[in-house]
N, C-alpha and C positions, 0 to 999 in steps of 0.2 A: 389490606391495611395501608400499603404503600400509597395507593391511590388516595385514601383518606388523608394521610399525612400531607400529600402534595396539596390537596384542596385547602387544608387548614393552616398552612404555613407560608403561603406565597405573599400576596399583597398585604394582608393584615399584619403579618409579622414584620415585613419590610417597613410598613408605615409606623409600626410601633417603635422600631429601632431608630428611624429617622426623626420621628416626632418626639421621642423620649417621653412617653406619657406615664401618668402616675395614678396611684389608687388612694390618695389620702381621703378626700371627701366622699367620693363615690364608693370608697372602701371595698373594692373588689377583692381579689385574692392577694393578700399582702405577704404571702409566704416568701421568705428570703433565705439565703444561705446563712449559717451562723456567722455573726460579725466578729471582727477582731476584738480582743479584750478591751481595747480603749476606744472602740467605735461608738459613736453616739446612738447607733441603732440597737444598743443593748436595752433601750427603753421600749421594749416590745410588750404587748399585752399577753398575759398568760391565758391560754385557752383551756376550756374544760370539756370540749366536745371531741369525741373520738379518742380520748386519752384518759387514763387514771393517774398519770404522773402530775406532780404539783408544779414542775418547772418547765413544762412544755409550752413554748410560745408560738404565736402565729408565724414567726420567722423560722422556726425549726420543726414544724409539724411534718409528720410522715405522709400525710394525705392532703389533698387540696382543700383549703378552708377559706371561705370569705368571712372577714370580720367587718361588720357594718355598724358604725356608731350611730347614736341617735341623731347626730347632726346631719348625717347623710340621709336618713329617713325624712327628716324635717325639711331638707333642701328641695324635695319634690313638692308639687302642688296638691298632692293627694293626702287625705286623712285616713285612707284605707291602708292597713299594713301590707296586704298582699299586693296592692297596686304599687306602693312605694318600693317593695322588694323587686317587683318585676322591672322597674325602671333602673335598678341598680345591678341586677344579676342577669347576665345574658342567657343563662341556662334555665331561667324561670319564665314560664309562660302563664299569663293570666288574662284570657280573653273576656269579652263582655257580651255574653249571649243575651238575646231578647226573645220574648214570646216563647219561652221554654219553661213554663210553669214557674217553680220557685228557684230554678238554677240561676236566674239572674239576680237573686237577692242573697243566695249563699253560693257564690261562685267558686268553682274548684281551681286550684293552682297546680301546675305541672312542673316538675323538675326533670331536666334532661329528656323531655318528651314522653315520660312515662305516666302512668295513671296517677291521678291526684292522691289516691290512697296508698301509693307505693313510696311515699315520702313520709318519714316520721317527724312529728312535731313535738318538741320538748319545751317546757317553760322552767327555767332554772334547773334544767337537767331532769325534770320529771315529765313522764308521758302525759300528753294532753289528750282530752277526749275528742271524739269525732261528732259530726253532725248527725241528727236523726233522719235527715232528708236523703233520699236516694235519687241520683240523677238517672232518670229513665228516658229522657228525651234524646234527641239525636245531636247533642252538643258534645264538646270536648269533655272527656271524663265520664262518658256514658257508662252507667253501671256502678259508679263509685259513691261512697258516703264518707268523704274526707273530713279533715279538721277545717273548721271555719276560722281562718286566720283573722278575719276582721272583727272578731269578738274581743281581741286584745288591743287596748288603747295604746296609741303611739306614746302618749305622755308617761306611761309606766315603764317604758323600755330604756335600758341603758345602752345595750348593743345587741347584735344578733350574730351568731356563729352558724354558718351554713357549711356543713360537711358534704362535699360533693363526692361521695364514695359510699359503697355498700357498707352497712353497719349493723346487720342483724346479729352478728356474733357479739356485739357490745350491748345492743339495746333491744333485740327481739324483733317481733313482727313489724312490718311496714317500712323498714329502713332499706329497701332495695335501691331506690334512686339516691338516697342520702338522708341527711338529718338537718332540720331547721331548729336550732336551740335559741330560744328567746331569753336573754338575760335581763332580769328586772333591775331597776334602780334600787340601791341599798343605802342605808344610813339616814341620819336625821337632818343632814345639812342640805341646804338648797331647795329650791322649788320654782314653780312658774305658773302663771296664769296666761292663757292664750285664747284669742278669739280670731277665727278664720271665716272668710266668706268668699264666694265666687259665683260665676255665672258663665255659661256657654254663650258663644256669640249668637247662635241660633238654636232653636229646638228646645228651649227651656233648660231645666237642670240647675236652677239656682240652688245653692246650698250654703249652710253655715254650720259651724261647730264651735262650741265653747268647752274648754278643758282646763283642768288644774292638777298640779302634782306638787306635793309638799311632804316634808318629814316632821315627825314629832319625837323628841327624846323620851325614853322610858327609863325610870329608875336611875336618874342621873346619866352616867355614861354606860350603863349596863345594856341598854337596848334602844330600839327605835321602831317607829311605825311610819310607813309611807302610804299615803292615800292618793289615788289617782281617780278623777271623775271626769266624765265628758258627757255632753248632751248635744245632739245634732239632728239636722234634717236635710234631705235633698229632695227637690221636686223631680218629677219624671222628665225624661227627655223624649222627644218625638221626631223621628226621621222617616215616618211612614209615607207611602205614596198613594196615588189615586188608582182605583180599580179601573183598568183600561176598558173593561166591559161596560162600566156604568160611570163614566166621568161626571155625570150630573150630580152624583153623590158627594163629590169633593174628596178631601183627604179624611177618611173616616178611620182608617187603621192607625192606631197609635203603636209605634214600634221604637223602642228605646229602653233606657234604664228605668227601673221601677221607682216609685215613690218610697222613700225610706225615712223613718224616724227611729232614733236609737238613743238609749240611755245606758251608761256603763259606770260601774265603780270597781276599782281594783285595789286590794289591800295587800301589803307586804310588811312583815314584822320579824324581828329577831330579838332575843333576850338571852343574856349570859346567865345561866344557872350557876355555873362555877367558871373560873378562868379558862377551863378546858372543855366545857360542855355548854352547848347553845340550844335553846328552843327556837324554832322558826316556823313560820306559817305564811302562806299567801293564798289568796282566793279572789274570786270575781263574781259579779252578778251583771248580766247583760240582757237587755230587752231590745228587741227590734220588731217594728211593725213595717212590713213591706207590702206594697200593693203592685202586682205585676199585671200587665195587659195580656190578655189572650187574643185569639184571632177574632176579628170583626165579623158579625153575623149580618149578612146582606138582606135587606127587606124583600128584594126581588127573588130571593132564593129560599124564602121560608117554606117549610113543608106544607103541602096543600091541606093536610088534615088539621093543621092548627093555624093556618095563615091568617084567617080572619081574627081569631082571638089574640094571636101574637101581635098583629099589626095594631090592635087597640092599645097594647102596652108599649110597644116599641115601633112607632110608625116609620121612623127613619133608620131602623136597624139598631144594633147594640153591640157593644164590645164587653164580654165578660171580664171581670177583674178577679184575680186570685189573691186573697189576703193571707199572709203568713205571719202569725204572731209567734216569734221565737223567743224562748227564755233559756238562757245559757248560764250555768253556774258551776263553780269549781271551788274546791278547798283542798289544800295540801298542808299537812302539819307533820312536824318531825323533830327529832333530837339528833344532834351530831356533835362529835367531839374527838379528842385525841387521848389515847391511853397507851403509855409506854411506846410511843411512836406509831401506834396503829390508828389510822383515821377511820372512823366509823360513822354511819348515817342510817338511821331507822326512820322510815316515814310512812304515812298513810295518805292516800290520794283518792279523792272523789271528784268526778266531773260528769255533767249531764246536759243534754239538750232536749228541749221539748218544743214542738212546733204544732200550734193549733191552726187549722186551715179553714177558710171560709171563701165561698164563691159569691161575688157581689155583682149586681147589675146583670142578671142572667135569668134563665127560665129552665124548667123541666118540661119538655114537650109532652111526654107521656102523662105527667101529672095534669098538665093543662088540658089535654084531650079528655081525660077521664073525669075530671072534677070541674072543668069550666074555668078554673083559675090556676095560677101558679105563684108560689113565692118567688120573689126576685133576689133573695139572698138566702144562702144555705150554709149551715155548719157542716163541714165535710169530714171532720174527725181530727184525731191527734196522733202524731207519731213521736215516740220518745226513745232516746238511747242514753245509756249511762255506763260508766266504768268505775270500778273500785280496785285499788291496788295497794298492796303492802310490800315495801322494799327494804332490804337490808344490804348495805354496801360497805365493804371493808377493804382497806388498802394500806400498804406499808412499803417504804423504801428499804430494801434489805441489802446489806453489804455481803458480797460473795467474794471470797479471797482470790479466786482465779480470774475475776473480771475487774476491769479498771474503774467501772462506774457502778453505782447501786442499781439493783433490779427492783422495779415497782411491781409488787405482787398485789393483785386485786381480785376479789371474789365476792359473790353475793347471791341473793335469791330474791325472787319476786312471786307474789301471788296476785293474779289478775282475774277479775270477774267482770264480764260484760252482760248487760241486759238490754233488751229491745222490746218494744210493745207498740201495738196499733189499736186505737180506740175508734169505734164506728161513729160515723156522722149521724145526723138526723135522718129518719126514714125518707123524707121527701128529697134528700140529696142524692139518693140512689134508687128511687122508685122507678120501676120499669113498666108495670101494667101489662095489658095484653092486646093493646090496639095496634102495635107495630110502630107507633110514634117513638122517636128517640127518647130513651129514658136516662135518668141521671141529670144532675145539674150541667148545663152547657158550659164548657170550658174546663171544668174539673169535676168529675163525678165523685160523690162522697164514698168513703170506705163503708162497706156493708159488713154485717156480722161475719160473713165468710172470710173477710180479710183479717179479722181481729185476732189478738192473742198476745201472750207475753212469753218471752224466751230468755234463756240465760245460758252461759257457759263459763267455765273456769280454766285457768292455766297456771301451772307451777313451773317456774324456770330457775335454773342455776347457771352461773357463768364463772369463768376464771380467766384472767389475762396476765401476761407478763410483758414488761416493757423496759428496755435498757439501751444504752449505747455500748455495743460490744467493743468498740474502739472509740477514740476521740472523733473519728470520721464516720463510723457506721452505727446508725440507730436502727433498732428493730422493735417490733411488737408482735405478739401472738395472742389471739383470743379464741375461746370456744364457748358455746352456749347451748344448753339443752333445754327443750321445752316439752311439756306434756299437757296437751289440751284434752279435755274430757269428751270432745265431739269428734276429733279426727286422729288423736294419738300423739306420737312423739316426733320430734324433729331436732336435728343438731346442725348448728352453723359454726363455721370457723373462719378466721381471718388472719392473714399474715401481711405485714407491711415492713418496708425497709427504706432507709435513706442513706446515701453515701455522699459526704461533702468532700469533693476532690480538692477544693480550696475554700477559703473563707468566702468566696464569691460565686462558686458554682457547685451545684448539687444535683444528683439524680434521685428520684424517689419512685417507688413502685408498690403496688398492693394487689393482693388476690384474696377473694373471699367467696364464701357461699352464703346464701341468704334465703329468706322465706317471707311470705306474707300469709297470715291466716285469713281464710275467708271471713268476712265480717258477718255478724248476726243479721244485718240488713240483707246481705246477699243470700244468706241461707233461708231467711224466713219472711222477708218482705213480700207482700202480694198487693196487687191493685187490680182486682177482678170486677169488671163491670158486667152488665147484662143488657141484652136486647131481645125484642120479641119479633120473630119473623111470622108474618101473616101468610096465608096460603098463596097470595099473589107475589110476595117478596121472597118466599123461601126457595123457589126454583124447582126444577124437575127432580123428583126423588128425595127432596128434603122435606121432612115433616115440619109443619108450622109449630111454633112454641117459643119458649124462653130459652135463649142460648147465652152462655157465659163466654166472656173473652177477656184477655188481659194477662198480667204477669203472675205466674204461679210459683209458689215456693218449691224448692227441689224435693221436699218431703210429700208434696201433694201426690196422691195416687195417679191422677191423670197425667201429671208431669212425668212421673216415673214410667208410665206406660208409653209415653212419647219420647223416652230416652233420657230423662233427667236422672242424674246420679248424685249421691252425697258429694258435696264439694270437698276437694282436697286443697292443701296449701299450695300456693305458688312457690316455685323454687328458682333460685337464680345463681349464676356464676358471674362475678364481677372482677374485671381486671383494669387496672389503671397504671400508666407509666408516665412520668413527667420529669421536667427539668426546671431548676430555679437558677436564675443568673442575675447577678448584681454587679455589673461591670464597673460602675462608679457609684458613689454613695447615693446620689439623687435618683438613679435609674434602677428599676427592678423589672425583670421579665420572668414570667412563669408560663409554662406550656404543659398541658396534660392531655393525653389521649386515653380513651376508655372504651371498653366493650362490656355490655351487660346482656347476658342471655337469660331469658325467663322462660321457664317450662310450666305447663299446666296453668297458663294465665287465665284468670277468671274474667269472662265477658258475659254480657247479656245477649242471649240468642236473638236471632231474627224472629219475626212473627211467623209461627207455623199456622198457616191458614187452611181453610177448607176442611176443618175438622167435623163439620156437619155432613160431610159426604157419607152416604149409607155404609160404605166399607169401614169407615172409622167408627161410626156409631155402633155397628155390629161388633167391631173389635173391642171397643170399650165395654159394651154390654157383656161380652163373653168373659170379661175380667171383673164383672160386678158393678160397673159404673152405668147404672140405669136411671138413677134419679136426677142426674144433672147432665145437660147436653152442652157441648162447647162448639163454638164456631172458629175460634183461633186461640192461640196461647203462645207464651214465651217463658223462658226460665234462664237462670244463671247456669253457666257450665264451664268446666276446665277444658276449653276446646282449642286453645291457641298457644303456640310457642313463638316468641319474638326475639330478635337480636337488635340491640341498639349500639351504634358506634358513633363516636364523636370526639371532639377536641375542644378544650378551653384554652384561650390565650389571654393573658393579662399583661399589659405593659404600663409602667408608671414612671413619672418624673416629677420632681419637685424643684421649682425654680425660685430661688430666694434673691430678690432684687434689692435687698436692704431697705432703704427708706421708701423705695418705690413699690413695696408690697411683695406678696408671695403668690405664685401661681402653682396650683396643684392640678395635674392633668392625668387622665386615665383613658386608656383604650382597652376595652375588653370585648372578647369575641367568642361565640359558641357556634360550633357546627354540630348538628345532631341528625342522625338518620336512623329510623326504626323500620325494620322489615318483619313481616310475618313469615317465619320460616317453616311453619307447619300448622295445619288445621286438622283436628281429629275428624275422622270420617263420620258421616251421618250415623246415628245410632241404628243398630240392626232392626229395631222396631219400625223405624220410619222406612228403612229400605224394604223390609218385608211387605209393608203396606203399599209400596209402589208410589209413595208421594214424592213428587219432584220438589222437595223443600231443602233449603240450605240452612244449616244450623247457625252458621256465621255468614253474614252477608258480604257482598262485594264492597259495599260502602264502608263496613267496619274494617275489612282486611286491608284495603288500599288507603282508606281515609282516616277514620277515627283512631285506629291503632298505629297509623303510619304517617301519612302525608298531609293531614289537615292541620298540622301545626307547622310554623315556619321552620325550614331546615337550618337556617342560620339567623343569628342576631348579633348586631354590632352596636356597642355603646361607646360614645366618645364624650367624656366629661371634662369641662374646664371650670376650676373654682379659683377666683382671684380675690385676695384679701388686701385691702389698703386702708390703714388707719381704721376708721369707723365703718368702712364700706365692705360689703361682700357681694360679689357677682358670681352667679352660677349659670352655666350653660350645659345642656345635656342633649346630645344628638343621637338618636337611635334609628338604626335601620333594621326593619323586620323583613326577613327573607320571604320568598314566595311560598304559597301553600295551595293545596288543591282541595276543592269540595267535590265529592263523588256522589253520583246518583245511583240508586238501586234499580231504576227503571231502564236506563240505557247509558252507555258510555258517552253518547253524543251530548249528554247534558252535564258531563264533568266540566269543571271550570278551574283553571289555574289563575290565581290572583297575583298581580305584580308586587314586587317589593315596595315597601312604604318607608319613607323617611319622616321622622317626627322630631321637631326641635322644641325643647322646653327652656325658657329663660326666666331668671329671677334676680332681683337685686334687693339687698337688705342694708339698713342703716342702724347702727348700734349707738344709742344715746343713753349714757349712764346704765340704768337697769332695764331699759326698753330696747326692743328690736322691732323695726317696722319693715315689712316685706311687701313688695309688689312683684307679681309674676304672671307669666302667660305660658300655659302648656299648649303644645301644638301651635306654636307661634305662626307657622306658615299655613295653618288651617288645612292640613293634609287630610284627605279622606281615602279610604281603601277603594279599590275598584267596585263598581256596582255589579250585582249579579246579572247574568244574562236573563233576557225576558222570560224564558221558559221556566226559570227557577225563582221568579220574583213574586209568586202567588198573585198572578194577574196584575203585577205592578205595585202591589201594596207593601211588599217587603223588599226594599231595594238593596240591602246590604247583607253580607254573610255573617252569620253568628260566630264563625271561626275567626273573624278579624281580630288580630292579637292586640290592637290598640283601640278597639271599638270603632264607632263611627259618629262620634259626637262633635268633632271639629275643635275649633279654638276655644280655650277656657281661660278666663281672666280671674285672678284671685288676689287677695290681700290677707296678710297676717299681722297681728299685733301681739307681742309677747312682753309680759313683765316678768322678770326673773330675779331671783335673789340667791 
């Protein structure tokens, strides 16, 4: 830990003190020591994340919290919520993978380098639902099905609170890395209409977005309704290269962001039933059509069995396209009020995501061989996920005679039900035949009936928490939560936090907690099983010809269990955070927090267990009753890994008021983060007994996807200058180095250099209008290109792990009318 502290407190901390930097617009961690009674910093926002008390502010929080206003989100050139957050919070990573099926259209975000599904997302304090898609490719977040942040429009958001601490004891599953709580705009007053447009300097990617947000009064002054709508489109980008083997083909591989069209409506309402009782509701409907590019099929490499017929359809080769039509909807309704000092809230919550998949501009070789023709587009199936929740929350500030300050007692209960389903595609999307030609739609084979099903599970939880200032200088909180899942049983989490203010300008804070993450239904039940036919010539010595299945098996599958799969258990964590808050002068604030997160029984997607058509394996499966289906390879989810994450967050802030010459708000924020795999479960005894030299978790996962394939450090330096009608914003980000690992040989591992990215924008306010011109990545910085051996013969020149993508300079403009 001493070594870690040295690494995170040298040059960045010195620079922070010398430059005196601030968090106003970039709104990093604005935690400060409690101000003097007559200090103007009493005007601090009351926070609602990680606390049940009514008077806890961002300046007096017991744990590190970033409070990010809508103005900070809008100061970036992006209309994606997750991208905007990643440009403001150094501990958030949001890479832009390409050629990874649907992962490039529903991209996962990481907090503190952990899995995307180890951060909990709330909207107005209510648990938000996850995506139906499972990331099964080799990109960051492999094996997760997290929340799709980009379904929530920026125009509906008032501010965001990001709790950078374990919070399972307060909120339940998924809150191991922290909590992102999206606070919606409230009230009938004010509104805006906005039109944005932009274009990358090269490679395409033109995009536009129109949005509106406004309020309507209900029943006089008794209530209000806020409506947010947006509609937008982005063209695909392309940074693919030429196949070095066949340069005469030119640049055929399209490699970049997908084409996306989306439509969104978000409603938020509140109505006073009585002076002390309110009805509230909010909900959304989001549609997204995304078309992602798969790998280009080279005409010189067509299989001989279908080459003539396929060349007649695609004489110059072809690139399959995966179309994902995502429908996302949510509705939260509730009643809250105050009775004899007791604050209570009863709510019902529904959210769901449905994704219909189609493969376009493609072919099924087995179908083409057997029938002389092939469809060129296929319906591949539908995946759906949904959550239903009932919550009761009660809190009251109690006076205890022997304590100087009231104690906030909070308790409640939650019923949570999750569902997941897979629907099969059309038969031609997964047709295999018996010719030995490759079966299934090229690019993405459809779900067959063996993949389909509907699953559900329920959970009942109870929690209690206590929070108080034991003295005027010492604040404390304690929480405990019990959960009972009907698929894996009970779990209990606890949290303890404290903060001591030595003076009005200096405080220390610390927290310790246990946490958990329940395995998702997608991890328990998702399957993507394809088939292939081995002819006598292709089967190999001792291998019987015939149809063999391959792919991802659910842990309940008998074959998976015979290969060592077990029912998934919850991940468990121990979280520790220690930090300091220093406010030496009114304009200057410094915060520094170090943390350690240990996760046990971490759920990962296993490596591919190949060679299952070996006669020894076939006999072993047959001895256990598996005679009607043969497998060539398989993989499954498993609790196979323990990890330890250590890191530190530094935020320094300064506000310079030049009077008539304007105001300069500055921020320096820095995150150092390192994850190590501290233990890997031994191979299941079944595999050992069979003598298979297979690894359940691969070298690439252990060293890369779970550890070093995300930047170890990230530095953000923001300047925001306001003068009369003008606002100028500059944001400089340094992404640290990262390493891409190869499963074939360590000689193909590649460490990528740090990258600096500069974003600039200027705005002019004229009456009710705001006009903005901006350029993201003004210096046109690109990440290192991958080495030749990893470039897919030159067609894919950039790494999918690149934290800022590989699209280069982006010009944009915004016009906003607000009232």
